[in-house]
PDB file of N, CA, C and O in Angstrom:
ATOM      1  N   UNK A   1      -5.878  53.030 -39.685  1.00  0.00           N
ATOM      2  CA  UNK A   1      -4.854  52.166 -39.922  1.00  0.00           C
ATOM      3  C   UNK A   1      -5.111  53.080 -42.101  1.00  0.00           C
ATOM      4  O   UNK A   1      -6.259  53.517 -42.167  1.00  0.00           O
ATOM      5  N   UNK A   2      -4.543  53.253 -43.101  1.00  0.00           N
ATOM      6  CA  UNK A   2      -4.669  53.624 -44.220  1.00  0.00           C
ATOM      7  C   UNK A   2      -5.134  51.783 -45.027  1.00  0.00           C
ATOM      8  O   UNK A   2      -4.816  50.646 -44.678  1.00  0.00           O
ATOM      9  N   UNK A   3      -6.068  52.359 -46.291  1.00  0.00           N
ATOM     10  CA  UNK A   3      -7.119  51.429 -46.797  1.00  0.00           C
ATOM     11  C   UNK A   3      -5.908  50.517 -47.317  1.00  0.00           C
ATOM     12  O   UNK A   3      -6.069  49.358 -46.935  1.00  0.00           O
ATOM     13  N   UNK A   4      -4.903  50.671 -47.970  1.00  0.00           N
ATOM     14  CA  UNK A   4      -3.867  49.946 -49.152  1.00  0.00           C
ATOM     15  C   UNK A   4      -2.748  49.325 -47.941  1.00  0.00           C
ATOM     16  O   UNK A   4      -1.544  49.230 -48.181  1.00  0.00           O
ATOM     17  N   UNK A   5      -3.350  48.937 -46.648  1.00  0.00           N
ATOM     18  CA  UNK A   5      -2.665  48.080 -45.937  1.00  0.00           C
ATOM     19  C   UNK A   5      -2.980  46.764 -45.894  1.00  0.00           C
ATOM     20  O   UNK A   5      -4.172  46.460 -45.857  1.00  0.00           O
ATOM     21  N   UNK A   6      -1.933  45.707 -45.890  1.00  0.00           N
ATOM     22  CA  UNK A   6      -2.312  44.460 -46.047  1.00  0.00           C
ATOM     23  C   UNK A   6      -2.631  43.708 -44.655  1.00  0.00           C
ATOM     24  O   UNK A   6      -1.713  43.157 -44.047  1.00  0.00           O
ATOM     25  N   UNK A   7      -3.994  43.697 -44.151  1.00  0.00           N
ATOM     26  CA  UNK A   7      -3.826  43.327 -42.760  1.00  0.00           C
ATOM     27  C   UNK A   7      -3.268  41.676 -42.218  1.00  0.00           C
ATOM     28  O   UNK A   7      -3.221  41.088 -41.138  1.00  0.00           O
ATOM     29  N   UNK A   8      -2.992  41.439 -43.285  1.00  0.00           N
ATOM     30  CA  UNK A   8      -2.877  39.382 -42.827  1.00  0.00           C
ATOM     31  C   UNK A   8      -1.013  40.272 -42.882  1.00  0.00           C
ATOM     32  O   UNK A   8      -0.154  39.525 -42.415  1.00  0.00           O
ATOM     33  N   UNK A   9      -0.645  41.212 -43.218  1.00  0.00           N
ATOM     34  CA  UNK A   9       0.996  41.387 -43.325  1.00  0.00           C
ATOM     35  C   UNK A   9       1.609  41.771 -42.626  1.00  0.00           C
ATOM     36  O   UNK A   9       2.723  41.372 -42.288  1.00  0.00           O
ATOM     37  N   UNK A  10       0.433  43.473 -41.891  1.00  0.00           N
ATOM     38  CA  UNK A  10       0.386  44.049 -40.610  1.00  0.00           C
ATOM     39  C   UNK A  10       0.850  42.766 -39.501  1.00  0.00           C
ATOM     40  O   UNK A  10       1.976  42.748 -39.003  1.00  0.00           O
ATOM     41  N   UNK A  11      -0.102  41.805 -39.232  1.00  0.00           N
ATOM     42  CA  UNK A  11      -0.132  40.567 -38.162  1.00  0.00           C
ATOM     43  C   UNK A  11       1.073  40.260 -38.488  1.00  0.00           C
ATOM     44  O   UNK A  11       1.979  40.711 -37.787  1.00  0.00           O
ATOM     45  N   UNK A  12       1.393  39.409 -39.644  1.00  0.00           N
ATOM     46  CA  UNK A  12       2.535  38.765 -39.968  1.00  0.00           C
ATOM     47  C   UNK A  12       4.034  39.732 -39.339  1.00  0.00           C
ATOM     48  O   UNK A  12       4.930  39.227 -38.664  1.00  0.00           O
ATOM     49  N   UNK A  13       3.991  40.751 -39.647  1.00  0.00           N
ATOM     50  CA  UNK A  13       5.225  41.865 -38.876  1.00  0.00           C
ATOM     51  C   UNK A  13       5.402  42.271 -37.911  1.00  0.00           C
ATOM     52  O   UNK A  13       6.508  42.619 -37.496  1.00  0.00           O
ATOM     53  N   UNK A  14       3.620  42.373 -36.878  1.00  0.00           N
ATOM     54  CA  UNK A  14       3.651  42.104 -35.586  1.00  0.00           C
ATOM     55  C   UNK A  14       4.665  40.953 -34.665  1.00  0.00           C
ATOM     56  O   UNK A  14       5.563  40.990 -33.825  1.00  0.00           O
ATOM     57  N   UNK A  15       3.919  40.014 -35.384  1.00  0.00           N
ATOM     58  CA  UNK A  15       3.971  38.721 -34.930  1.00  0.00           C
ATOM     59  C   UNK A  15       5.391  38.335 -34.583  1.00  0.00           C
ATOM     60  O   UNK A  15       5.795  38.008 -33.467  1.00  0.00           O
ATOM     61  N   UNK A  16       6.254  38.442 -35.968  1.00  0.00           N
ATOM     62  CA  UNK A  16       7.775  38.927 -35.786  1.00  0.00           C
ATOM     63  C   UNK A  16       7.971  39.122 -34.774  1.00  0.00           C
ATOM     64  O   UNK A  16       8.248  38.385 -33.829  1.00  0.00           O
ATOM     65  N   UNK A  17       7.800  40.514 -34.905  1.00  0.00           N
ATOM     66  CA  UNK A  17       8.773  41.869 -34.379  1.00  0.00           C
ATOM     67  C   UNK A  17       8.542  41.521 -32.337  1.00  0.00           C
ATOM     68  O   UNK A  17       9.357  41.728 -31.437  1.00  0.00           O
ATOM     69  N   UNK A  18       7.272  41.013 -32.266  1.00  0.00           N
ATOM     70  CA  UNK A  18       6.871  40.278 -30.835  1.00  0.00           C
ATOM     71  C   UNK A  18       8.229  39.407 -30.277  1.00  0.00           C
ATOM     72  O   UNK A  18       9.244  39.533 -29.592  1.00  0.00           O
ATOM     73  N   UNK A  19       7.438  38.394 -31.127  1.00  0.00           N
ATOM     74  CA  UNK A  19       8.133  37.335 -30.844  1.00  0.00           C
ATOM     75  C   UNK A  19      10.481  37.562 -30.886  1.00  0.00           C
ATOM     76  O   UNK A  19      11.380  36.857 -30.427  1.00  0.00           O
ATOM     77  N   UNK A  20      10.478  38.223 -31.282  1.00  0.00           N
ATOM     78  CA  UNK A  20      12.510  38.314 -31.928  1.00  0.00           C
ATOM     79  C   UNK A  20      12.523  39.453 -30.514  1.00  0.00           C
ATOM     80  O   UNK A  20      13.542  39.477 -29.824  1.00  0.00           O
ATOM     81  N   UNK A  21      11.509  40.235 -30.207  1.00  0.00           N
ATOM     82  CA  UNK A  21      12.129  41.049 -29.352  1.00  0.00           C
ATOM     83  C   UNK A  21      11.795  40.582 -28.023  1.00  0.00           C
ATOM     84  O   UNK A  21      12.224  41.227 -27.067  1.00  0.00           O
ATOM     85  N   UNK A  22      10.931  39.316 -27.787  1.00  0.00           N
ATOM     86  CA  UNK A  22      10.541  38.789 -26.151  1.00  0.00           C
ATOM     87  C   UNK A  22      11.475  37.956 -26.602  1.00  0.00           C
ATOM     88  O   UNK A  22      11.837  37.994 -25.425  1.00  0.00           O
ATOM     89  N   UNK A  23      12.241  37.229 -27.134  1.00  0.00           N
ATOM     90  CA  UNK A  23      13.275  36.421 -27.466  1.00  0.00           C
ATOM     91  C   UNK A  23      14.597  36.665 -26.837  1.00  0.00           C
ATOM     92  O   UNK A  23      15.353  35.861 -26.291  1.00  0.00           O
ATOM     93  N   UNK A  24      14.771  38.491 -27.110  1.00  0.00           N
ATOM     94  CA  UNK A  24      15.759  39.210 -27.037  1.00  0.00           C
ATOM     95  C   UNK A  24      15.598  39.738 -25.161  1.00  0.00           C
ATOM     96  O   UNK A  24      16.404  40.490 -24.611  1.00  0.00           O
ATOM     97  N   UNK A  25      14.197  39.026 -24.379  1.00  0.00           N
ATOM     98  CA  UNK A  25      13.951  39.860 -23.220  1.00  0.00           C
ATOM     99  C   UNK A  25      14.490  41.638 -23.462  1.00  0.00           C
ATOM    100  O   UNK A  25      15.483  42.127 -22.923  1.00  0.00           O
ATOM    101  N   UNK A  26      13.478  42.418 -24.463  1.00  0.00           N
ATOM    102  CA  UNK A  26      13.416  43.304 -24.436  1.00  0.00           C
ATOM    103  C   UNK A  26      12.512  43.983 -23.978  1.00  0.00           C
ATOM    104  O   UNK A  26      11.622  43.273 -23.512  1.00  0.00           O
ATOM    105  N   UNK A  27      12.371  44.785 -23.915  1.00  0.00           N
ATOM    106  CA  UNK A  27      11.065  45.481 -23.202  1.00  0.00           C
ATOM    107  C   UNK A  27      10.567  46.443 -24.570  1.00  0.00           C
ATOM    108  O   UNK A  27      11.340  46.238 -25.506  1.00  0.00           O
ATOM    109  N   UNK A  28       9.720  47.212 -24.841  1.00  0.00           N
ATOM    110  CA  UNK A  28       9.016  47.823 -26.006  1.00  0.00           C
ATOM    111  C   UNK A  28       9.890  49.055 -25.874  1.00  0.00           C
ATOM    112  O   UNK A  28      10.343  49.554 -26.903  1.00  0.00           O
ATOM    113  N   UNK A  29      10.184  49.627 -24.596  1.00  0.00           N
ATOM    114  CA  UNK A  29      11.047  51.005 -24.262  1.00  0.00           C
ATOM    115  C   UNK A  29      12.386  50.523 -24.564  1.00  0.00           C
ATOM    116  O   UNK A  29      12.866  51.395 -25.289  1.00  0.00           O
ATOM    117  N   UNK A  30      13.029  49.836 -24.439  1.00  0.00           N
ATOM    118  CA  UNK A  30      14.510  49.305 -24.775  1.00  0.00           C
ATOM    119  C   UNK A  30      14.472  49.156 -26.089  1.00  0.00           C
ATOM    120  O   UNK A  30      15.282  49.772 -26.782  1.00  0.00           O
ATOM    121  N   UNK A  31      13.641  48.415 -26.590  1.00  0.00           N
ATOM    122  CA  UNK A  31      13.826  48.273 -28.485  1.00  0.00           C
ATOM    123  C   UNK A  31      13.641  49.714 -28.680  1.00  0.00           C
ATOM    124  O   UNK A  31      14.597  50.369 -29.096  1.00  0.00           O
ATOM    125  N   UNK A  32      12.410  50.338 -28.404  1.00  0.00           N
ATOM    126  CA  UNK A  32      12.949  51.682 -28.852  1.00  0.00           C
ATOM    127  C   UNK A  32      14.092  52.415 -29.133  1.00  0.00           C
ATOM    128  O   UNK A  32      14.323  53.096 -30.132  1.00  0.00           O
ATOM    129  N   UNK A  33      14.992  52.153 -27.873  1.00  0.00           N
ATOM    130  CA  UNK A  33      15.804  52.609 -27.562  1.00  0.00           C
ATOM    131  C   UNK A  33      17.326  52.393 -28.217  1.00  0.00           C
ATOM    132  O   UNK A  33      18.326  53.111 -28.215  1.00  0.00           O
ATOM    133  N   UNK A  34      17.111  51.389 -28.644  1.00  0.00           N
ATOM    134  CA  UNK A  34      17.881  51.016 -29.297  1.00  0.00           C
ATOM    135  C   UNK A  34      17.941  51.062 -30.741  1.00  0.00           C
ATOM    136  O   UNK A  34      18.867  50.716 -31.474  1.00  0.00           O
ATOM    137  N   UNK A  35      16.346  51.740 -31.158  1.00  0.00           N
ATOM    138  CA  UNK A  35      16.589  51.227 -32.233  1.00  0.00           C
ATOM    139  C   UNK A  35      16.032  52.669 -33.014  1.00  0.00           C
ATOM    140  O   UNK A  35      15.616  52.687 -34.172  1.00  0.00           O
ATOM    141  N   UNK A  36      16.104  53.607 -32.304  1.00  0.00           N
ATOM    142  CA  UNK A  36      15.964  54.946 -31.749  1.00  0.00           C
ATOM    143  C   UNK A  36      14.506  55.503 -32.718  1.00  0.00           C
ATOM    144  O   UNK A  36      14.311  56.338 -33.602  1.00  0.00           O
ATOM    145  N   UNK A  37      13.887  54.752 -32.151  1.00  0.00           N
ATOM    146  CA  UNK A  37      12.300  54.870 -32.490  1.00  0.00           C
ATOM    147  C   UNK A  37      11.109  55.577 -30.916  1.00  0.00           C
ATOM    148  O   UNK A  37      11.544  55.665 -29.768  1.00  0.00           O
ATOM    149  N   UNK A  38      10.049  55.865 -31.217  1.00  0.00           N
ATOM    150  CA  UNK A  38       9.266  56.303 -29.998  1.00  0.00           C
ATOM    151  C   UNK A  38       8.579  54.693 -29.660  1.00  0.00           C
ATOM    152  O   UNK A  38       8.113  53.964 -30.535  1.00  0.00           O
ATOM    153  N   UNK A  39       8.647  54.354 -28.175  1.00  0.00           N
ATOM    154  CA  UNK A  39       7.934  53.328 -27.777  1.00  0.00           C
ATOM    155  C   UNK A  39       6.428  52.937 -28.214  1.00  0.00           C
ATOM    156  O   UNK A  39       6.031  51.792 -28.431  1.00  0.00           O
ATOM    157  N   UNK A  40       5.648  54.167 -28.299  1.00  0.00           N
ATOM    158  CA  UNK A  40       4.529  54.040 -28.456  1.00  0.00           C
ATOM    159  C   UNK A  40       4.624  53.421 -29.940  1.00  0.00           C
ATOM    160  O   UNK A  40       4.067  52.345 -30.159  1.00  0.00           O
ATOM    161  N   UNK A  41       5.402  54.166 -31.075  1.00  0.00           N
ATOM    162  CA  UNK A  41       5.363  53.641 -31.907  1.00  0.00           C
ATOM    163  C   UNK A  41       5.730  51.574 -32.405  1.00  0.00           C
ATOM    164  O   UNK A  41       5.230  50.719 -33.137  1.00  0.00           O
ATOM    165  N   UNK A  42       6.718  51.681 -31.567  1.00  0.00           N
ATOM    166  CA  UNK A  42       7.027  50.107 -31.367  1.00  0.00           C
ATOM    167  C   UNK A  42       5.538  48.703 -31.005  1.00  0.00           C
ATOM    168  O   UNK A  42       5.575  47.538 -31.401  1.00  0.00           O
ATOM    169  N   UNK A  43       4.508  49.291 -30.250  1.00  0.00           N
ATOM    170  CA  UNK A  43       3.625  49.180 -29.366  1.00  0.00           C
ATOM    171  C   UNK A  43       2.592  49.238 -30.681  1.00  0.00           C
ATOM    172  O   UNK A  43       2.002  48.170 -30.841  1.00  0.00           O
ATOM    173  N   UNK A  44       2.340  50.024 -31.415  1.00  0.00           N
ATOM    174  CA  UNK A  44       1.317  49.833 -32.533  1.00  0.00           C
ATOM    175  C   UNK A  44       1.664  48.942 -34.091  1.00  0.00           C
ATOM    176  O   UNK A  44       0.921  48.614 -35.015  1.00  0.00           O
ATOM    177  N   UNK A  45       3.275  48.738 -33.834  1.00  0.00           N
ATOM    178  CA  UNK A  45       3.207  47.998 -35.015  1.00  0.00           C
ATOM    179  C   UNK A  45       2.916  46.431 -34.362  1.00  0.00           C
ATOM    180  O   UNK A  45       2.160  45.639 -34.926  1.00  0.00           O
ATOM    181  N   UNK A  46       3.782  46.051 -32.831  1.00  0.00           N
ATOM    182  CA  UNK A  46       3.105  44.781 -32.098  1.00  0.00           C
ATOM    183  C   UNK A  46       1.463  44.439 -32.583  1.00  0.00           C
ATOM    184  O   UNK A  46       1.031  43.385 -33.049  1.00  0.00           O
ATOM    185  N   UNK A  47       0.629  45.892 -32.259  1.00  0.00           N
ATOM    186  CA  UNK A  47      -0.856  45.261 -32.431  1.00  0.00           C
ATOM    187  C   UNK A  47      -1.179  45.245 -33.891  1.00  0.00           C
ATOM    188  O   UNK A  47      -2.377  45.325 -34.165  1.00  0.00           O
ATOM    189  N   UNK A  48      -0.097  45.131 -35.141  1.00  0.00           N
ATOM    190  CA  UNK A  48      -0.460  45.575 -36.714  1.00  0.00           C
ATOM    191  C   UNK A  48      -1.474  46.513 -36.680  1.00  0.00           C
ATOM    192  O   UNK A  48      -2.507  46.261 -37.300  1.00  0.00           O
ATOM    193  N   UNK A  49      -1.346  47.767 -35.942  1.00  0.00           N
ATOM    194  CA  UNK A  49      -1.893  48.728 -36.249  1.00  0.00           C
ATOM    195  C   UNK A  49      -1.248  49.630 -37.074  1.00  0.00           C
ATOM    196  O   UNK A  49      -2.012  50.493 -37.505  1.00  0.00           O
ATOM    197  N   UNK A  50      -0.061  49.726 -37.453  1.00  0.00           N
ATOM    198  CA  UNK A  50       0.377  50.200 -38.330  1.00  0.00           C
ATOM    199  C   UNK A  50       2.000  49.734 -38.826  1.00  0.00           C
ATOM    200  O   UNK A  50       2.466  48.802 -38.171  1.00  0.00           O
ATOM    201  N   UNK A  51       2.739  50.213 -39.742  1.00  0.00           N
ATOM    202  CA  UNK A  51       3.406  49.245 -40.598  1.00  0.00           C
ATOM    203  C   UNK A  51       4.881  50.491 -40.515  1.00  0.00           C
ATOM    204  O   UNK A  51       4.940  51.691 -40.782  1.00  0.00           O
ATOM    205  N   UNK A  52       5.765  49.640 -40.090  1.00  0.00           N
ATOM    206  CA  UNK A  52       6.860  50.677 -40.289  1.00  0.00           C
ATOM    207  C   UNK A  52       7.868  51.784 -41.556  1.00  0.00           C
ATOM    208  O   UNK A  52       7.383  51.256 -42.557  1.00  0.00           O
ATOM    209  N   UNK A  53       8.484  52.460 -41.925  1.00  0.00           N
ATOM    210  CA  UNK A  53       9.016  52.864 -42.497  1.00  0.00           C
ATOM    211  C   UNK A  53      10.004  52.254 -43.365  1.00  0.00           C
ATOM    212  O   UNK A  53      10.557  51.607 -42.475  1.00  0.00           O
ATOM    213  N   UNK A  54      10.898  51.845 -44.795  1.00  0.00           N
ATOM    214  CA  UNK A  54      12.025  51.219 -44.245  1.00  0.00           C
ATOM    215  C   UNK A  54      12.951  51.749 -43.800  1.00  0.00           C
ATOM    216  O   UNK A  54      14.054  51.227 -43.638  1.00  0.00           O
ATOM    217  N   UNK A  55      12.594  53.034 -43.498  1.00  0.00           N
ATOM    218  CA  UNK A  55      13.787  53.811 -42.629  1.00  0.00           C
ATOM    219  C   UNK A  55      13.897  52.986 -41.223  1.00  0.00           C
ATOM    220  O   UNK A  55      14.888  52.523 -40.659  1.00  0.00           O
ATOM    221  N   UNK A  56      12.733  52.975 -40.922  1.00  0.00           N
ATOM    222  CA  UNK A  56      12.168  52.169 -39.591  1.00  0.00           C
ATOM    223  C   UNK A  56      12.322  51.009 -39.364  1.00  0.00           C
ATOM    224  O   UNK A  56      12.099  50.446 -38.292  1.00  0.00           O
ATOM    225  N   UNK A  57      12.873  50.352 -40.731  1.00  0.00           N
ATOM    226  CA  UNK A  57      12.125  48.794 -40.936  1.00  0.00           C
ATOM    227  C   UNK A  57      13.845  48.829 -40.156  1.00  0.00           C
ATOM    228  O   UNK A  57      14.159  48.675 -38.976  1.00  0.00           O
ATOM    229  N   UNK A  58      14.605  49.066 -41.239  1.00  0.00           N
ATOM    230  CA  UNK A  58      16.129  49.595 -41.413  1.00  0.00           C
ATOM    231  C   UNK A  58      16.698  49.218 -40.045  1.00  0.00           C
ATOM    232  O   UNK A  58      17.144  48.097 -39.800  1.00  0.00           O
ATOM    233  N   UNK A  59      16.639  50.586 -38.857  1.00  0.00           N
ATOM    234  CA  UNK A  59      16.314  50.661 -36.962  1.00  0.00           C
ATOM    235  C   UNK A  59      15.677  49.564 -36.491  1.00  0.00           C
ATOM    236  O   UNK A  59      16.332  48.694 -35.916  1.00  0.00           O
ATOM    237  N   UNK A  60      14.324  49.444 -36.661  1.00  0.00           N
ATOM    238  CA  UNK A  60      14.324  47.947 -35.838  1.00  0.00           C
ATOM    239  C   UNK A  60      15.001  46.911 -36.045  1.00  0.00           C
ATOM    240  O   UNK A  60      14.997  46.170 -35.063  1.00  0.00           O
ATOM    241  N   UNK A  61      15.868  46.355 -37.319  1.00  0.00           N
ATOM    242  CA  UNK A  61      15.994  45.372 -37.057  1.00  0.00           C
ATOM    243  C   UNK A  61      17.682  44.911 -36.652  1.00  0.00           C
ATOM    244  O   UNK A  61      18.181  43.799 -36.477  1.00  0.00           O
ATOM    245  N   UNK A  62      18.266  46.278 -36.598  1.00  0.00           N
ATOM    246  CA  UNK A  62      19.194  47.190 -36.025  1.00  0.00           C
ATOM    247  C   UNK A  62      19.088  46.929 -34.273  1.00  0.00           C
ATOM    248  O   UNK A  62      20.128  46.803 -33.628  1.00  0.00           O
ATOM    249  N   UNK A  63      18.106  46.884 -33.784  1.00  0.00           N
ATOM    250  CA  UNK A  63      17.738  47.114 -33.119  1.00  0.00           C
ATOM    251  C   UNK A  63      17.858  45.303 -32.096  1.00  0.00           C
ATOM    252  O   UNK A  63      18.428  45.020 -31.042  1.00  0.00           O
ATOM    253  N   UNK A  64      17.264  44.705 -32.787  1.00  0.00           N
ATOM    254  CA  UNK A  64      16.742  43.263 -32.856  1.00  0.00           C
ATOM    255  C   UNK A  64      18.231  42.906 -33.309  1.00  0.00           C
ATOM    256  O   UNK A  64      18.462  41.700 -33.398  1.00  0.00           O
ATOM    257  N   UNK A  65      19.084  43.626 -33.554  1.00  0.00           N
ATOM    258  CA  UNK A  65      20.446  42.231 -33.557  1.00  0.00           C
ATOM    259  C   UNK A  65      20.703  41.081 -34.812  1.00  0.00           C
ATOM    260  O   UNK A  65      21.484  40.130 -34.831  1.00  0.00           O
ATOM    261  N   UNK A  66      19.358  41.737 -36.245  1.00  0.00           N
ATOM    262  CA  UNK A  66      19.289  41.315 -37.521  1.00  0.00           C
ATOM    263  C   UNK A  66      19.296  41.616 -38.361  1.00  0.00           C
ATOM    264  O   UNK A  66      18.281  42.286 -38.553  1.00  0.00           O
ATOM    265  N   UNK A  67      20.131  41.539 -39.513  1.00  0.00           N
ATOM    266  CA  UNK A  67      20.060  42.146 -40.839  1.00  0.00           C
ATOM    267  C   UNK A  67      19.030  42.223 -41.610  1.00  0.00           C
ATOM    268  O   UNK A  67      18.622  41.117 -41.966  1.00  0.00           O
ATOM    269  N   UNK A  68      18.133  43.604 -42.222  1.00  0.00           N
ATOM    270  CA  UNK A  68      16.579  44.239 -42.469  1.00  0.00           C
ATOM    271  C   UNK A  68      16.535  42.681 -43.064  1.00  0.00           C
ATOM    272  O   UNK A  68      15.632  41.969 -42.623  1.00  0.00           O
ATOM    273  N   UNK A  69      17.833  41.873 -44.442  1.00  0.00           N
ATOM    274  CA  UNK A  69      16.808  40.750 -45.304  1.00  0.00           C
ATOM    275  C   UNK A  69      16.646  39.597 -43.836  1.00  0.00           C
ATOM    276  O   UNK A  69      15.440  39.407 -43.681  1.00  0.00           O
ATOM    277  N   UNK A  70      17.159  39.106 -43.168  1.00  0.00           N
ATOM    278  CA  UNK A  70      17.038  38.351 -42.556  1.00  0.00           C
ATOM    279  C   UNK A  70      15.576  38.841 -41.505  1.00  0.00           C
ATOM    280  O   UNK A  70      14.901  37.872 -41.158  1.00  0.00           O
ATOM    281  N   UNK A  71      15.245  39.756 -41.175  1.00  0.00           N
ATOM    282  CA  UNK A  71      13.748  40.165 -40.625  1.00  0.00           C
ATOM    283  C   UNK A  71      12.501  40.041 -41.778  1.00  0.00           C
ATOM    284  O   UNK A  71      11.304  39.868 -41.547  1.00  0.00           O
ATOM    285  N   UNK A  72      13.267  40.208 -43.275  1.00  0.00           N
ATOM    286  CA  UNK A  72      11.813  40.618 -43.918  1.00  0.00           C
ATOM    287  C   UNK A  72      11.807  39.076 -44.572  1.00  0.00           C
ATOM    288  O   UNK A  72      10.751  38.485 -44.799  1.00  0.00           O
ATOM    289  N   UNK A  73      12.848  38.624 -44.787  1.00  0.00           N
ATOM    290  CA  UNK A  73      12.458  37.496 -44.750  1.00  0.00           C
ATOM    291  C   UNK A  73      11.663  36.047 -44.026  1.00  0.00           C
ATOM    292  O   UNK A  73      11.054  35.203 -44.683  1.00  0.00           O
ATOM    293  N   UNK A  74      11.895  36.028 -42.203  1.00  0.00           N
ATOM    294  CA  UNK A  74      10.864  35.484 -41.663  1.00  0.00           C
ATOM    295  C   UNK A  74       9.758  36.928 -41.708  1.00  0.00           C
ATOM    296  O   UNK A  74       8.811  36.368 -41.155  1.00  0.00           O
ATOM    297  N   UNK A  75       9.501  37.636 -41.842  1.00  0.00           N
ATOM    298  CA  UNK A  75       7.864  37.993 -41.977  1.00  0.00           C
ATOM    299  C   UNK A  75       7.331  37.685 -43.415  1.00  0.00           C
ATOM    300  O   UNK A  75       6.147  37.837 -43.716  1.00  0.00           O
ATOM    301  N   UNK A  76       8.312  37.230 -44.299  1.00  0.00           N
ATOM    302  CA  UNK A  76       7.745  36.811 -45.629  1.00  0.00           C
ATOM    303  C   UNK A  76       6.946  35.618 -45.400  1.00  0.00           C
ATOM    304  O   UNK A  76       5.833  35.439 -45.896  1.00  0.00           O
ATOM    305  N   UNK A  77       7.785  34.499 -44.338  1.00  0.00           N
ATOM    306  CA  UNK A  77       7.664  33.393 -43.867  1.00  0.00           C
ATOM    307  C   UNK A  77       6.604  32.831 -43.282  1.00  0.00           C
ATOM    308  O   UNK A  77       6.091  31.719 -43.408  1.00  0.00           O
ATOM    309  N   UNK A  78       6.233  34.196 -42.317  1.00  0.00           N
ATOM    310  CA  UNK A  78       5.057  34.384 -41.545  1.00  0.00           C
ATOM    311  C   UNK A  78       3.681  34.331 -42.846  1.00  0.00           C
ATOM    312  O   UNK A  78       2.869  33.428 -43.047  1.00  0.00           O
ATOM    313  N   UNK A  79       3.824  35.542 -43.492  1.00  0.00           N
ATOM    314  CA  UNK A  79       2.869  36.349 -43.982  1.00  0.00           C
ATOM    315  C   UNK A  79       2.306  34.840 -44.938  1.00  0.00           C
ATOM    316  O   UNK A  79       1.162  34.403 -45.062  1.00  0.00           O
ATOM    317  N   UNK A  80       3.443  34.388 -45.430  1.00  0.00           N
ATOM    318  CA  UNK A  80       2.525  32.504 -46.450  1.00  0.00           C
ATOM    319  C   UNK A  80       1.894  32.097 -45.564  1.00  0.00           C
ATOM    320  O   UNK A  80       0.700  31.823 -45.680  1.00  0.00           O
ATOM    321  N   UNK A  81       2.666  31.950 -44.317  1.00  0.00           N
ATOM    322  CA  UNK A  81       1.283  31.115 -43.531  1.00  0.00           C
ATOM    323  C   UNK A  81       0.090  31.577 -43.236  1.00  0.00           C
ATOM    324  O   UNK A  81      -0.928  30.976 -43.578  1.00  0.00           O
ATOM    325  N   UNK A  82       0.075  32.758 -42.531  1.00  0.00           N
ATOM    326  CA  UNK A  82      -1.163  33.905 -42.697  1.00  0.00           C
ATOM    327  C   UNK A  82      -2.181  34.025 -43.726  1.00  0.00           C
ATOM    328  O   UNK A  82      -3.337  34.433 -43.611  1.00  0.00           O
ATOM    329  N   UNK A  83      -1.493  33.556 -44.864  1.00  0.00           N
ATOM    330  CA  UNK A  83      -2.400  33.935 -46.075  1.00  0.00           C
ATOM    331  C   UNK A  83      -2.881  32.152 -46.326  1.00  0.00           C
ATOM    332  O   UNK A  83      -4.056  32.062 -46.682  1.00  0.00           O
ATOM    333  N   UNK A  84      -2.267  31.011 -46.211  1.00  0.00           N
ATOM    334  CA  UNK A  84      -2.465  30.002 -46.033  1.00  0.00           C
ATOM    335  C   UNK A  84      -3.736  29.451 -45.206  1.00  0.00           C
ATOM    336  O   UNK A  84      -4.613  28.712 -45.653  1.00  0.00           O
ATOM    337  N   UNK A  85      -3.632  30.028 -43.767  1.00  0.00           N
ATOM    338  CA  UNK A  85      -4.541  29.793 -42.775  1.00  0.00           C
ATOM    339  C   UNK A  85      -5.814  30.541 -43.216  1.00  0.00           C
ATOM    340  O   UNK A  85      -6.917  29.995 -43.195  1.00  0.00           O
ATOM    341  N   UNK A  86      -5.660  31.545 -43.532  1.00  0.00           N
ATOM    342  CA  UNK A  86      -6.533  32.764 -43.946  1.00  0.00           C
ATOM    343  C   UNK A  86      -7.459  32.097 -45.373  1.00  0.00           C
ATOM    344  O   UNK A  86      -8.674  32.241 -45.236  1.00  0.00           O
ATOM    345  N   UNK A  87      -7.137  31.584 -46.346  1.00  0.00           N
ATOM    346  CA  UNK A  87      -7.402  30.804 -47.441  1.00  0.00           C
ATOM    347  C   UNK A  87      -8.332  29.589 -46.787  1.00  0.00           C
ATOM    348  O   UNK A  87      -9.480  29.285 -47.113  1.00  0.00           O
ATOM    349  N   UNK A  88      -7.426  28.940 -45.690  1.00  0.00           N
ATOM    350  CA  UNK A  88      -8.424  27.594 -45.421  1.00  0.00           C
ATOM    351  C   UNK A  88      -9.732  28.084 -44.931  1.00  0.00           C
ATOM    352  O   UNK A  88     -10.731  27.397 -45.142  1.00  0.00           O
ATOM    353  N   UNK A  89      -9.839  29.434 -44.171  1.00  0.00           N
ATOM    354  CA  UNK A  89     -10.852  30.042 -42.888  1.00  0.00           C
ATOM    355  C   UNK A  89     -11.555  29.953 -43.901  1.00  0.00           C
ATOM    356  O   UNK A  89     -12.513  29.180 -43.888  1.00  0.00           O
ATOM    357  N   UNK A  90     -11.321  30.557 -44.791  1.00  0.00           N
ATOM    358  CA  UNK A  90     -12.258  30.828 -46.157  1.00  0.00           C
ATOM    359  C   UNK A  90     -13.257  29.682 -46.743  1.00  0.00           C
ATOM    360  O   UNK A  90     -14.302  30.068 -47.267  1.00  0.00           O
ATOM    361  N   UNK A  91     -13.059  28.688 -46.695  1.00  0.00           N
ATOM    362  CA  UNK A  91     -13.664  27.513 -47.106  1.00  0.00           C
ATOM    363  C   UNK A  91     -14.415  27.014 -46.091  1.00  0.00           C
ATOM    364  O   UNK A  91     -15.044  25.967 -46.244  1.00  0.00           O
TER     365      UNK A  91
END
C-alpha cells in the first residue's frame, strides 16, 4: 500500500463497496464483469488493500447501478463515521 493512502478512507470505501455488492446479490466476479475490472482488484478494494482510480470508480458505480457521485457521497458519510470512531478510540 502506498504511504499516501488514508487507511480510514480505504476502510470506508471497502465497507461501502462490499455492502452495496452484497445487497445486489453480486459475487465479486459478477461485479468485476459488470464493471470491466479484475476480480482480484475488487477483492483487494474490499479488503482496503488498494483504492480505485477515477476510471475504476466510475466503472464500479456502473457495475453497482449507481451514479458515481452517489457512491462517493456514501463513502464520505462512512469516512466521517470512521474518523469519529477513530477519534473516540484515541482518547
